[in-house]
C-alpha positions as CSV (number, residue, x, y, z in Angstrom):
1,M,-6.0,8.2,12.4
2,T,-2.2,8.5,12.3
3,G,-1.8,6.3,9.3
4,L,0.9,3.8,8.5
5,A,4.5,4.9,9.5
6,L,7.9,3.2,9.6
7,I,10.6,5.0,11.6
8,R,14.2,4.0,12.4
9,S,15.6,5.8,15.4
10,E,18.7,5.9,17.5
11,P,18.6,4.7,21.2
12,F,15.9,6.3,23.4
13,P,14.3,8.8,21.0
14,V,10.7,9.8,21.5
15,S,9.1,10.0,18.0
16,S,5.8,9.1,16.5
17,S,6.1,10.9,13.2
18,P,6.9,9.3,9.8
19,G,10.4,10.9,10.2
20,T,12.7,12.5,7.7
21,D,15.3,9.7,7.5
22,R,13.2,7.5,5.2
23,P,13.9,7.7,1.4
24,V,11.5,9.7,-0.8
25,V,10.2,8.5,-4.1
26,V,8.3,10.7,-6.6
27,M,5.5,8.9,-8.5
28,K,3.3,10.4,-11.2
29,F,-0.1,9.1,-12.2
30,G,-1.7,10.5,-15.4
31,S,-5.3,10.5,-16.5
32,S,-4.8,7.3,-18.5
33,V,-4.5,5.4,-15.1
34,L,-6.4,7.9,-13.0
35,S,-9.3,8.4,-15.3
36,G,-11.9,9.0,-12.6
37,P,-12.7,8.6,-8.9
38,A,-13.2,4.8,-9.3
39,D,-9.5,4.5,-10.2
40,A,-8.2,6.1,-7.0
41,P,-8.1,2.9,-4.9
42,A,-5.8,1.2,-7.5
43,V,-3.5,4.2,-7.4
44,A,-3.5,4.1,-3.6
45,S,-2.4,0.4,-3.9
46,D,0.6,1.4,-6.0
47,I,1.4,4.1,-3.4
48,Y,1.0,1.7,-0.5
49,A,3.5,-0.7,-2.1
50,Q,6.1,2.0,-1.9
51,V,5.3,3.0,1.7
52,R,5.4,-0.7,2.7
53,R,9.0,-0.8,1.5
54,G,9.9,2.0,3.9
55,R,9.6,5.0,1.6
56,R,7.8,8.3,1.7
57,V,5.9,9.2,-1.4
58,V,5.3,12.4,-3.3
59,A,2.4,11.4,-5.7
60,V,1.9,13.8,-8.6
61,V,-1.5,13.5,-10.3
62,S,-3.1,14.7,-13.4
63,A,-6.7,15.7,-13.7
64,F,-9.2,13.0,-14.4
65,A,-9.8,12.1,-18.0
66,G,-11.5,14.9,-19.9
67,E,-11.5,17.2,-16.9
68,T,-9.0,19.7,-18.3
69,D,-10.9,20.1,-21.5
70,R,-14.1,20.5,-19.7
71,L,-12.7,23.3,-17.5
72,L,-11.1,25.0,-20.5
73,A,-14.4,24.9,-22.3
74,E,-16.3,26.3,-19.3
75,A,-13.9,29.2,-19.0
76,Q,-13.8,29.9,-22.7
77,A,-17.6,29.9,-22.8
78,L,-17.4,33.1,-20.7
79,G,-15.0,34.6,-23.2
80,L,-11.6,33.9,-21.5
81,A,-8.8,33.6,-24.1
82,H,-6.1,31.0,-23.9
83,D,-3.6,33.5,-22.7
84,N,-5.8,35.1,-20.1
85,P,-3.9,35.0,-16.8
86,L,-7.0,34.0,-14.9
87,L,-7.5,30.8,-16.8
88,P,-4.7,28.6,-15.3
89,A,-6.0,29.0,-11.7
90,Y,-9.4,27.7,-12.9
91,V,-8.0,24.8,-14.9
92,V,-5.7,23.4,-12.2
93,Q,-8.8,22.7,-10.1
94,G,-9.0,19.5,-12.1
95,E,-5.6,18.3,-10.7
96,E,-6.4,19.5,-7.2
97,R,-9.6,17.6,-7.2
98,S,-7.9,14.3,-8.3
99,A,-5.2,15.0,-5.7
100,A,-7.8,15.3,-2.9
101,L,-9.6,12.1,-3.9
102,T,-6.4,10.2,-4.2
103,A,-5.4,11.2,-0.7
104,I,-8.9,10.1,0.5
105,A,-8.3,6.7,-1.1
106,C,-4.9,6.5,0.6
107,D,-6.5,7.3,4.0
108,R,-9.1,4.6,3.5
109,I,-6.4,1.9,3.5
110,G,-4.6,3.4,6.5
111,L,-1.9,5.6,4.9
112,S,-1.1,9.0,6.5
113,A,-1.7,11.2,3.5
114,T,-2.1,15.0,2.8
115,T,-2.4,17.2,-0.2
116,L,-0.9,20.5,-1.3
117,S,-2.4,23.1,-3.6
118,V,-0.5,24.4,-6.6
119,P,0.5,27.6,-4.8
120,D,1.4,25.7,-1.6
121,L,3.6,23.2,-3.6
122,G,5.9,26.1,-4.4
123,I,7.1,25.5,-7.9
124,L,8.1,28.9,-9.4
125,A,7.9,29.1,-13.3
126,D,8.7,31.6,-16.0
127,G,7.2,32.0,-19.4
128,P,3.8,32.1,-21.1
129,V,0.8,31.4,-18.8
130,E,0.0,28.1,-20.7
131,H,3.6,26.9,-21.3
132,A,5.7,28.1,-18.5
133,R,9.0,26.4,-17.4
134,P,9.9,25.6,-13.8
135,V,12.9,27.5,-12.5
136,A,12.9,27.0,-8.7
137,L,11.1,25.2,-5.8
138,D,10.2,26.7,-2.4
139,R,10.4,23.4,-0.5
140,R,9.1,24.6,2.9
141,A,5.6,23.3,2.6
142,L,6.6,20.1,0.9
143,D,9.2,19.4,3.5
144,R,6.8,20.0,6.3
145,A,4.2,17.7,4.8
146,L,6.8,14.9,4.3
147,A,7.9,15.3,7.9
148,H,4.4,14.5,9.1
149,H,3.0,12.1,6.5
150,E,4.0,9.1,4.5
151,V,2.2,10.3,1.4
152,V,1.9,13.9,-0.1
153,V,-0.4,14.0,-3.1
154,V,0.2,17.1,-5.2
155,P,-1.4,18.4,-8.4
156,G,0.7,18.4,-11.6
157,F,0.6,20.8,-14.6
158,G,0.5,24.0,-12.5
159,A,3.1,26.3,-11.1
160,V,3.3,29.9,-9.8
161,S,4.7,32.9,-11.6
162,S,7.0,35.5,-10.0
163,E,3.9,37.7,-9.7
164,G,2.1,35.0,-7.6
165,R,-0.3,33.9,-10.4
166,V,-0.9,30.3,-11.3
167,V,0.5,29.3,-14.6
168,L,0.5,26.0,-16.6
169,M,3.4,24.0,-17.8
170,G,2.0,22.8,-21.2
171,R,0.1,19.7,-22.2
172,G,1.7,16.7,-20.4
173,G,3.0,19.1,-17.8
174,S,2.4,16.7,-14.9
175,D,5.4,14.7,-16.2
176,L,7.4,17.9,-15.9
177,T,6.1,18.5,-12.4
178,A,7.2,15.1,-11.3
179,L,10.7,15.3,-12.8
180,F,11.3,18.8,-11.5
181,L,10.3,17.8,-8.0
182,A,12.5,14.8,-8.1
183,A,15.5,16.8,-9.3
184,E,14.9,19.5,-6.7
185,L,14.6,16.9,-3.9
186,G,18.0,15.6,-4.9
187,L,16.7,12.3,-6.2
188,D,18.1,10.4,-9.2
189,H,15.0,8.5,-10.2
190,V,11.3,9.2,-10.8
191,Q,8.4,6.8,-11.6
192,L,5.8,7.7,-14.3
193,I,2.9,5.3,-14.1
194,K,1.0,5.0,-17.3
195,D,-1.3,2.7,-19.3
196,V,1.5,1.6,-21.7
197,D,4.2,-0.9,-20.9
198,G,7.2,1.1,-22.0
199,L,9.0,2.4,-25.0
200,Y,8.9,0.6,-28.3
201,D,11.1,0.8,-31.4
202,R,7.9,1.3,-33.4
203,D,4.2,1.6,-32.8
204,P,3.0,-1.8,-31.4
205,N,-0.5,-1.0,-32.3
206,V,0.5,-0.9,-36.0
207,D,3.3,-3.5,-36.0
208,P,2.9,-6.6,-33.8
209,E,6.6,-7.3,-34.2
210,A,7.5,-4.1,-32.4
211,R,10.2,-4.5,-29.7
212,R,10.2,-3.0,-26.3
213,Y,13.2,-1.3,-24.6
214,D,14.1,-2.4,-21.1
215,Q,16.5,0.5,-21.1
216,A,16.6,3.5,-23.4
217,S,18.5,6.8,-23.6
218,W,16.9,10.2,-23.2
219,A,17.5,10.9,-26.9
220,E,15.9,7.6,-28.0
221,A,12.9,8.3,-25.8
222,R,12.5,11.8,-27.3
223,E,12.8,10.4,-30.9
224,L,10.6,7.3,-30.5
225,G,8.3,8.2,-27.6
226,G,5.5,9.8,-29.5
227,G,4.4,11.7,-26.5
228,L,5.1,8.9,-24.0
229,V,6.9,11.4,-21.8
230,Q,6.6,15.2,-22.3
231,P,9.6,16.4,-24.4
232,D,10.3,19.3,-22.0
233,A,10.4,16.7,-19.2
234,L,12.9,14.5,-21.1
235,D,15.1,17.6,-21.7
236,L,15.0,18.3,-18.0
237,A,15.9,14.6,-17.2
238,A,18.9,14.8,-19.5
239,R,20.1,18.1,-18.0
240,R,19.6,16.9,-14.4
241,Q,20.7,13.3,-15.0
242,L,17.4,11.8,-13.9
243,R,16.5,8.2,-14.6
244,V,12.8,8.0,-15.7
245,E,11.0,4.7,-15.1
246,V,7.9,4.5,-17.3
247,R,5.9,1.7,-15.8
248,N,2.6,0.0,-16.8
249,H,0.1,0.3,-14.1
250,A,-1.6,-3.0,-15.0
251,D,1.2,-5.4,-15.5
252,G,4.3,-3.7,-14.1
253,H,6.3,-3.9,-17.3
254,R,8.6,-0.9,-17.6
255,T,11.3,1.0,-19.5
256,I,14.1,2.8,-17.7
257,I,15.1,6.0,-19.6
258,G,18.5,7.4,-18.7
259,A,22.1,7.8,-19.9
260,A,22.5,4.2,-21.2
261,S,20.6,2.1,-23.6
262,L,20.0,-1.6,-24.4
263,P,18.7,-3.1,-27.6
264,P,14.9,-3.6,-27.6
265,R,13.6,-7.1,-27.1
266,P,10.5,-9.0,-28.4
267,V,7.6,-8.9,-26.1
268,R,6.2,-12.1,-24.7
269,S,2.4,-12.3,-24.4
270,S,1.0,-13.1,-21.0
271,R,-2.3,-14.4,-19.7
272,P,-4.2,-13.2,-16.7
273,L,-3.1,-15.1,-13.6
274,K,-5.7,-17.4,-12.1
275,I,-6.6,-16.5,-8.5
276,A,-8.5,-18.5,-5.9
277,V,-9.9,-16.7,-2.8
278,A,-10.6,-18.6,0.4
279,G,-13.1,-16.7,2.5
280,C,-15.5,-14.0,1.5
281,G,-15.8,-12.0,4.8
282,V,-14.4,-8.6,5.7
283,V,-11.0,-9.2,4.2
284,G,-11.6,-11.8,1.5
285,G,-14.6,-9.8,0.3
286,G,-12.6,-6.6,0.2
287,A,-9.8,-8.2,-1.9
288,L,-12.4,-9.8,-4.2
289,A,-14.1,-6.5,-4.9
290,R,-10.8,-5.3,-6.3
291,L,-9.7,-8.4,-8.1
292,L,-12.9,-9.0,-10.1
293,D,-12.4,-5.9,-12.2
294,D,-8.6,-6.1,-12.5
295,P,-7.6,-7.3,-16.0
296,R,-4.4,-8.8,-14.7
297,Y,-6.3,-11.5,-12.8
298,H,-8.9,-14.2,-13.4
299,V,-10.7,-15.2,-10.3
300,V,-11.4,-19.0,-10.7
301,G,-13.2,-19.6,-7.4
302,V,-14.1,-18.4,-3.9
303,L,-14.3,-20.8,-0.9
304,V,-17.1,-20.2,1.5
305,R,-18.9,-22.3,4.1
306,D,-22.4,-21.9,2.5
307,P,-22.6,-20.9,-1.1
308,A,-26.4,-20.3,-0.7
309,K,-25.9,-17.6,1.9
310,A,-26.4,-14.0,0.7
311,R,-23.1,-12.1,0.5
312,E,-22.3,-8.4,0.1
313,V,-19.1,-7.7,-1.9
314,P,-18.9,-4.0,-2.7
315,G,-19.7,-3.3,-6.4
316,I,-20.2,-7.0,-7.3
317,S,-23.7,-8.4,-8.0
318,A,-24.9,-11.7,-6.6
319,D,-25.3,-13.1,-10.1
320,R,-21.7,-12.4,-10.9
321,L,-20.5,-13.9,-7.6
322,A,-22.6,-17.0,-7.5
323,P,-20.7,-19.1,-10.2
324,L,-17.5,-18.6,-8.3
325,L,-18.6,-19.9,-4.9
326,V,-17.6,-23.4,-3.7
327,S,-17.8,-25.0,-0.3
328,D,-15.1,-27.7,-0.8
329,A,-11.4,-26.8,-0.6
330,S,-10.4,-29.6,-3.1
331,A,-13.0,-28.2,-5.6
332,L,-11.4,-24.8,-5.3
333,L,-7.9,-26.1,-5.9
334,A,-9.1,-28.3,-8.8
335,R,-9.9,-25.1,-10.7
336,G,-6.1,-24.7,-11.2
337,P,-5.2,-21.4,-9.5
338,D,-1.7,-19.9,-9.8
339,I,-2.1,-18.1,-6.5
340,L,-4.3,-18.6,-3.5
341,L,-5.4,-15.7,-1.3
342,E,-6.3,-17.3,2.0
343,A,-8.5,-15.3,4.4
344,L,-10.4,-17.9,6.3
345,S,-11.2,-17.4,10.0
346,E,-10.7,-21.0,11.0
347,A,-7.2,-22.1,12.0
348,E,-7.4,-25.8,11.1
349,A,-9.2,-25.3,7.8
350,G,-6.8,-22.5,6.8
351,Y,-3.7,-24.5,7.6
352,A,-4.9,-27.6,5.7
353,L,-5.8,-25.5,2.6
354,I,-2.4,-23.6,2.7
355,H,-0.6,-26.9,3.1
356,T,-2.4,-28.6,0.2
357,A,-1.9,-25.6,-2.1
358,L,1.8,-25.4,-1.4
359,Q,2.2,-29.1,-2.0
360,G,0.7,-28.5,-5.4
361,G,3.1,-25.7,-6.2
362,V,0.5,-22.9,-5.7
363,D,1.7,-19.6,-4.3
364,V,-0.1,-18.5,-1.2
365,A,-0.8,-15.1,0.5
366,S,-2.5,-15.6,3.8
367,A,-4.3,-13.2,6.2
368,N,-5.0,-16.1,8.7
369,K,-2.6,-15.7,11.6
370,Q,-4.0,-18.7,13.5
371,A,-3.3,-20.9,10.5
372,V,0.2,-19.8,9.6
373,S,1.4,-19.5,13.2
374,R,0.7,-23.2,13.7
375,D,4.0,-24.1,11.9
376,P,5.4,-21.2,9.8
377,G,8.8,-22.9,9.4
378,G,7.3,-26.1,8.1
379,L,5.1,-24.3,5.7
380,L,8.0,-22.3,4.4
381,A,10.0,-25.5,3.9
382,L,7.1,-27.0,2.1
383,A,6.8,-24.0,-0.2
384,E,10.5,-24.2,-1.1
385,A,10.3,-27.9,-1.8
386,N,7.6,-27.3,-4.3
387,D,8.9,-24.1,-5.9
388,A,6.1,-22.1,-4.4
389,K,6.0,-19.0,-2.1
390,L,4.1,-18.2,1.1
391,L,3.6,-14.6,2.3
392,W,1.7,-13.6,5.5
393,S,2.1,-9.9,6.0
394,A,-1.7,-9.4,6.1
395,S,-1.9,-11.8,9.1
396,I,-0.4,-9.2,11.4
397,G,-1.3,-5.5,11.9
398,G,-3.9,-5.0,9.2
399,G,-2.4,-2.4,6.8
400,V,0.7,-1.9,9.0
401,P,3.9,-3.4,7.6
402,M,5.0,-5.2,10.7
403,V,6.6,-8.1,9.0
404,E,8.5,-5.8,6.7
405,S,9.6,-3.7,9.7
406,L,10.9,-6.7,11.6
407,R,12.8,-7.9,8.6
408,A,14.3,-4.5,8.1
409,A,15.4,-4.4,11.8
410,R,16.8,-7.9,11.7
411,A,18.8,-7.1,8.5
412,E,20.5,-4.3,10.5
413,G,21.5,-6.5,13.4
414,P,20.2,-9.0,16.0
415,V,16.8,-8.1,17.6
416,Q,16.6,-8.0,21.4
417,S,12.8,-7.5,21.9
418,F,9.6,-6.1,20.5
419,E,6.4,-4.7,22.0
420,A,3.2,-3.9,20.2
421,V,-0.5,-3.2,20.1
422,L,-1.7,-6.0,17.8
423,N,-5.5,-6.2,18.0
424,G,-7.5,-3.5,16.4
425,T,-10.8,-4.7,17.9
426,V,-9.5,-4.6,21.5
427,N,-7.8,-1.2,21.0
428,F,-11.0,0.2,19.5
429,M,-13.0,-1.1,22.5
430,L,-10.6,0.2,25.1
431,E,-10.8,3.6,23.6
432,R,-14.6,3.6,23.7
433,L,-14.6,2.2,27.3
434,G,-12.3,5.0,28.3
435,T,-14.9,7.6,27.1
436,G,-17.6,6.0,29.3
437,A,-19.2,3.5,26.9
438,T,-20.4,0.2,28.4
439,F,-18.8,-3.1,27.4
440,D,-21.8,-4.1,25.3
441,V,-21.9,-0.8,23.5
442,A,-18.2,-0.8,22.8
443,L,-18.4,-4.4,21.4
444,A,-21.5,-3.5,19.3
445,E,-19.7,-0.5,17.8
446,A,-16.6,-2.6,17.0
447,R,-18.9,-5.1,15.2
448,A,-20.7,-2.3,13.3
449,A,-17.3,-0.8,12.2
450,G,-16.3,-4.2,10.8
451,F,-13.5,-4.8,13.4
452,A,-15.0,-7.5,15.5
453,E,-16.3,-10.9,14.4
454,E,-19.7,-12.2,15.4
455,D,-17.8,-14.4,17.9
456,P,-15.1,-12.0,19.3
457,S,-13.7,-14.4,21.9
458,S,-10.4,-14.8,20.2
459,D,-9.9,-11.1,20.3
460,L,-11.1,-10.5,23.9
461,E,-9.2,-13.5,25.3
462,G,-5.9,-12.4,23.8
463,L,-5.7,-15.5,21.5
464,D,-5.6,-13.4,18.3
465,A,-2.8,-11.2,19.7
466,A,-0.9,-14.2,21.0
467,A,-0.9,-15.8,17.6
468,K,0.5,-12.6,16.1
469,V,3.2,-12.5,18.9
470,R,4.2,-16.0,17.8
471,L,4.5,-15.0,14.2
472,L,6.5,-11.9,15.0
473,A,8.8,-13.9,17.2
474,F,9.4,-16.2,14.3
475,E,10.3,-13.2,12.2
476,A,12.5,-11.7,14.9
477,F,14.2,-14.7,16.4
478,G,13.6,-17.6,14.1
479,L,11.6,-19.5,16.8
480,M,8.3,-19.1,18.6
481,P,7.0,-19.4,22.2
482,D,4.4,-22.0,22.8
483,L,0.9,-20.5,23.0
484,A,0.4,-22.0,26.4
485,D,3.5,-20.2,27.6
486,I,2.1,-16.7,26.7
487,P,0.1,-15.3,29.7
488,R,-2.9,-13.4,28.5
489,D,-5.2,-10.8,30.2
490,V,-8.9,-11.1,29.2
491,L,-11.1,-8.2,28.4
492,S,-14.6,-8.8,29.8
493,P,-17.4,-6.9,31.5
494,S,-16.2,-8.1,34.9
495,L,-12.5,-7.2,34.3
496,L,-12.4,-3.7,32.8
497,P,-9.0,-2.0,32.9
498,H,-8.4,1.6,33.8
499,A,-9.0,4.4,31.3
500,G,-6.2,4.8,28.8
501,A,-5.4,1.1,28.9
502,R,-3.9,-0.7,25.9
503,Q,-3.5,-4.4,25.1
504,L,0.3,-4.5,25.1
505,C,2.2,-7.5,23.6
506,R,5.8,-8.1,24.5
507,C,8.5,-10.6,23.6
508,H,12.2,-10.7,24.4
509,L,15.1,-13.1,24.7
510,D,16.2,-14.0,28.2
511,N,19.3,-16.2,28.1
512,G,18.3,-17.8,24.9
513,R,14.7,-18.4,26.0
514,L,11.7,-16.4,24.6
515,V,9.5,-14.6,27.1
516,A,6.2,-13.3,25.8
517,E,3.0,-11.8,27.2
518,V,-0.3,-10.2,26.3
519,R,-1.4,-7.7,28.9
520,L,-4.0,-5.0,29.5
521,E,-2.0,-2.1,30.9
522,A,-2.6,1.6,31.8
523,G,-0.1,4.1,32.9
524,P,3.2,5.4,31.4
525,M,4.1,3.8,28.1
526,D,5.7,4.8,24.8
527,R,3.9,7.5,23.0
528,L,3.8,5.2,20.0
529,F,1.1,3.3,21.9
530,T,-0.6,6.0,23.9
531,D,-1.2,8.1,20.7
532,L,-3.0,5.3,18.9
533,K,-6.6,5.9,18.1
534,G,-9.5,3.5,17.3
535,E,-8.4,0.4,15.6
536,G,-4.7,1.5,15.4
537,N,-1.9,-1.0,15.7
538,A,1.8,-0.2,16.4
539,L,5.1,-2.1,16.7
540,K,8.4,-1.2,18.3
541,V,11.4,-3.4,17.6
542,T,14.5,-2.9,19.7
543,S,17.8,-4.2,18.5
544,V,20.7,-5.4,20.6
545,D,22.6,-2.1,19.9
546,G,19.6,-0.2,21.4
547,S,18.3,1.3,18.1
548,A,14.6,0.9,17.4
549,V,12.3,0.5,14.4
550,R,8.7,1.7,14.9
551,C,5.6,1.4,12.7
552,R,2.0,2.2,13.2
553,G,-1.2,2.4,11.3
554,R,-4.7,1.1,10.8
555,G,-4.7,-2.4,12.3
556,A,-8.2,-3.7,11.4
557,G,-11.0,-3.2,8.9
558,R,-11.8,-4.3,5.4
559,W,-9.8,-2.0,3.3
560,A,-6.6,-1.8,5.3
561,T,-6.2,-5.6,5.7
562,A,-7.3,-6.3,2.2
563,E,-4.7,-3.9,0.9
564,S,-2.0,-5.8,2.7
565,L,-3.2,-9.0,1.2
566,L,-3.2,-7.5,-2.3
567,A,0.3,-6.1,-1.7
568,D,1.4,-9.7,-0.9
569,L,-0.3,-10.7,-4.1
570,S,1.6,-8.1,-6.1
571,D,4.9,-9.4,-4.6
572,L,4.0,-12.9,-5.6
573,V,3.2,-11.7,-9.1
574,A,6.5,-9.8,-9.3
575,R,8.4,-13.0,-8.2
576,R,6.7,-15.0,-10.9
577,S,7.5,-12.4,-13.6
578,A,11.1,-12.3,-12.6
579,R,11.3,-16.0,-12.7
580,E,9.8,-16.1,-16.2
581,V,12.3,-13.4,-17.5
582,G,15.2,-15.2,-15.9
């Protein structure tokens, strides 16, 4: 699986890699937020949000909570002293393990991720084996990884001595790893994601009147931080003029540490946001599995057709789920949600629910392309009239940021056309048919993988893809072709295309008129599409000046699409927070 990628290119390039022209951000996750394997999906969500904005990510991770002490104790039980040069190489296995599991969590949601070991990362350090200081970076391995992946997960804490031995950079050394990498990569900013919401003028656990800094100087952070950021890392930040964003993983509150400072402010208390979920299938159930254990949110209800039907939501017991289930949309909205996550499979029911929620001032994130493509302009106008917000990124492309890509292209100049593979179910089946599978076997496998619905007719007849074409056209051109004006090829046992075929969707302007189609095609085509595997989706947007934006990734499945829906939720939450501050 190639993972999610966003590439801007000049006219007529051939490229399907993440590219080196996209900005890089360094993020560090400590053991307070990555305490064990169960926290890896939430960390992957934070990383996904950055990739969705068109950035490549270097994620620096600490060992899981208690892992470093356990490894030290095991080594010392064999008689190794603290200054034994063999000890660091054993201890950094904790960071390398958390890096591997974080990369796996990123891959699950469709990100293209890889890891580097401490030696491969190439940080050279001098000094005692347990408290060395970084002095240089051999960037070759990191640059290669960033050229081929959106996400490179690396272990913090460790470095390599001039003799080639692994050394440690002191307690809290993962902060130092992140800041040093950012400085050596020529960045002016680094993100440290922690379980605290910033820097205070005094201990908020002791004094409830403590005030939080939105902006603090490096010296203030060193004086007041109490270990918030490793002192050696703060010294490096001051020397290299790095801004350090200390951000709370749970609620997004942050302090920016840099050259300037602002007076601290009182902290407003906040309540968990009330969330309603419509639909408890592949996507809705995936989102629900994450939401129910997130302290930022209070799930008030889940709309389903039959509350008595047995449901399987990963990690959630039936007894816990049952009180949330309702079968009436008005009953769901009567529970007073702040935000609605709409993941129904029915177009009319979804549209009616979205319409009613927006009328009531409820923010909505939808994964229902059939519903929102009915009248996106009208729904947006309704949202604006009621001081609400509607987002629909999850409706198109699963975990691929197609909406964001089109908006980025349009911001650069007028769009001339786009072409895309938009249906993960059909692409998966076409690949299996190309290897000799029968139609029935390919469809059964698509269902088993969670890509195809029990009734796959919308996918096979091109209706799903056509609805996505309409939405993408709205994003690209501000208008949509009528569904009846989009010719569609049908995938059926009696009409099987040649091996290597793709369901290609196209739309372009012809003398002010939109021309769109959904076709099953084989033969020469852009490598962006021929290289797709399984449920992969891809989009190429061509501007009037001939430049192109490309993106690709996992276009179907529970976790990739649920992640896109949760990313829209995070954007809605950020909007509400900004409005409250303002």
